[in-house]
C-alpha positions in Angstrom: -41.0 -9.7 19.2 -43.2 -6.7 19.8 -45.8 -5.3 17.4 -46.9 -1.7 16.8 -49.0 -1.7 20.0 -46.0 -2.8 22.1 -47.5 -6.1 23.0 -45.7 -9.3 22.1 -46.9 -10.9 18.9 -48.5 -14.2 19.1 -46.4 -16.9 17.4 -48.5 -19.0 15.1 -47.3 -22.3 13.8 -47.2 -23.2 10.1 -50.2 -25.6 10.4 -52.3 -22.8 11.9 -51.4 -20.5 9.1 -52.4 -23.1 6.5 -55.7 -23.7 8.3 -56.5 -20.0 8.5 -55.6 -19.6 4.8 -57.8 -22.5 3.8 -60.8 -21.2 5.8 -60.4 -17.7 4.4 -60.5 -19.0 0.8 -63.4 -21.5 1.4 -65.8 -19.1 3.1 -67.2 -15.9 1.6 -65.1 -13.4 3.5 -66.6 -10.3 1.8 -69.0 -9.5 4.7 -66.3 -9.7 7.3 -63.9 -7.6 5.2 -66.5 -5.0 4.5 -67.5 -4.7 8.1 -63.9 -4.5 9.3 -62.9 -1.7 6.9 -65.9 0.5 8.0 -66.1 2.1 4.6 -69.2 3.9 3.1 -71.8 1.6 1.6 -71.3 3.0 -1.9 -67.7 1.9 -1.8 -68.6 -1.6 -0.8 -71.4 -1.9 -3.3 -69.2 -0.6 -6.2 -66.3 -2.9 -5.1 -68.6 -5.9 -5.1 -70.0 -4.9 -8.6 -66.4 -4.5 -9.9 -65.4 -7.8 -8.4 -68.3 -9.5 -10.2 -67.5 -7.9 -13.5 -63.8 -8.7 -13.3 -64.3 -12.3 -12.1 -66.9 -13.0 -14.8 -64.8 -11.4 -17.6 -63.6 -14.0 -20.2 -60.0 -12.8 -19.8 -59.9 -13.1 -16.0 -57.3 -15.8 -15.2 -58.0 -16.0 -11.4 -54.6 -14.6 -10.5 -56.1 -13.4 -7.2 -58.4 -15.3 -4.8 -62.0 -14.1 -4.6 -61.4 -12.3 -1.3 -58.1 -10.8 -2.5 -59.8 -9.5 -5.6 -62.5 -8.0 -3.4 -59.8 -6.3 -1.4 -58.2 -5.0 -4.6 -61.6 -3.7 -5.8 -62.2 -1.9 -2.5 -58.9 -0.2 -2.9 -59.5 0.8 -6.5 -63.0 2.1 -5.7 -62.0 4.0 -2.6 -59.2 5.7 -4.4 -61.5 6.6 -7.3 -64.2 8.1 -5.2 -61.8 9.9 -2.8 -62.1 7.8 0.3 -58.8 7.8 2.2 -57.6 4.3 2.7 -54.1 2.7 2.8 -52.8 -0.6 1.6 -51.2 -1.2 5.1 -54.5 -0.3 6.8 -56.4 -2.8 4.7 -53.8 -5.5 5.4 -54.0 -5.0 9.1 -57.7 -5.0 9.3 -58.1 -8.1 7.1 -55.5 -9.8 9.4 -57.7 -8.9 12.4 -60.9 -10.4 11.0 -59.6 -13.2 8.9 -56.4 -14.2 10.7 -54.5 -13.6 7.5 -53.6 -10.2 6.1 -54.5 -9.4 2.5 -52.7 -6.5 0.9 -54.3 -4.9 -2.1 -52.4 -5.5 -5.3 -54.6 -4.1 -8.0 -51.6 -3.3 -10.3 -51.4 -7.0 -11.1 -54.6 -6.7 -13.2 -56.0 -3.2 -13.5 -54.1 -2.4 -16.7 -55.7 -5.3 -18.5 -59.2 -4.5 -17.2 -59.0 -0.7 -17.4 -62.0 -0.5 -19.7 -64.1 -2.5 -17.2 -63.1 -0.2 -14.4 -63.9 2.9 -16.5 -67.3 1.5 -17.5 -68.3 1.0 -13.9 -66.6 3.9 -12.2 -66.4 6.5 -15.0 
């Protein structure tokens, strides 16, 4: 099977996928993600602040892993401040640096935490 670049995709076994998923969740992947996305510093800082506010909120139910929540927050902040970024682009870059792609899914929680987002981002 060929990927977008025309090169054959590497076939990864299920055990390797499980290992990469575990390692991604155990280590703090925020630095790797931030570096890979090459976004302005203000987007990364605001995304990290938003992640902290959401994850510390009493109603947060951990429906997203910490690194997935960070990816969601990057997406929300980038859209709010006008930085062009796509969901697919984020997923591809996180797959490159973490071995597992993480697609932003902020719709799963942003409605419930809209007041927190507005408080931080205006």
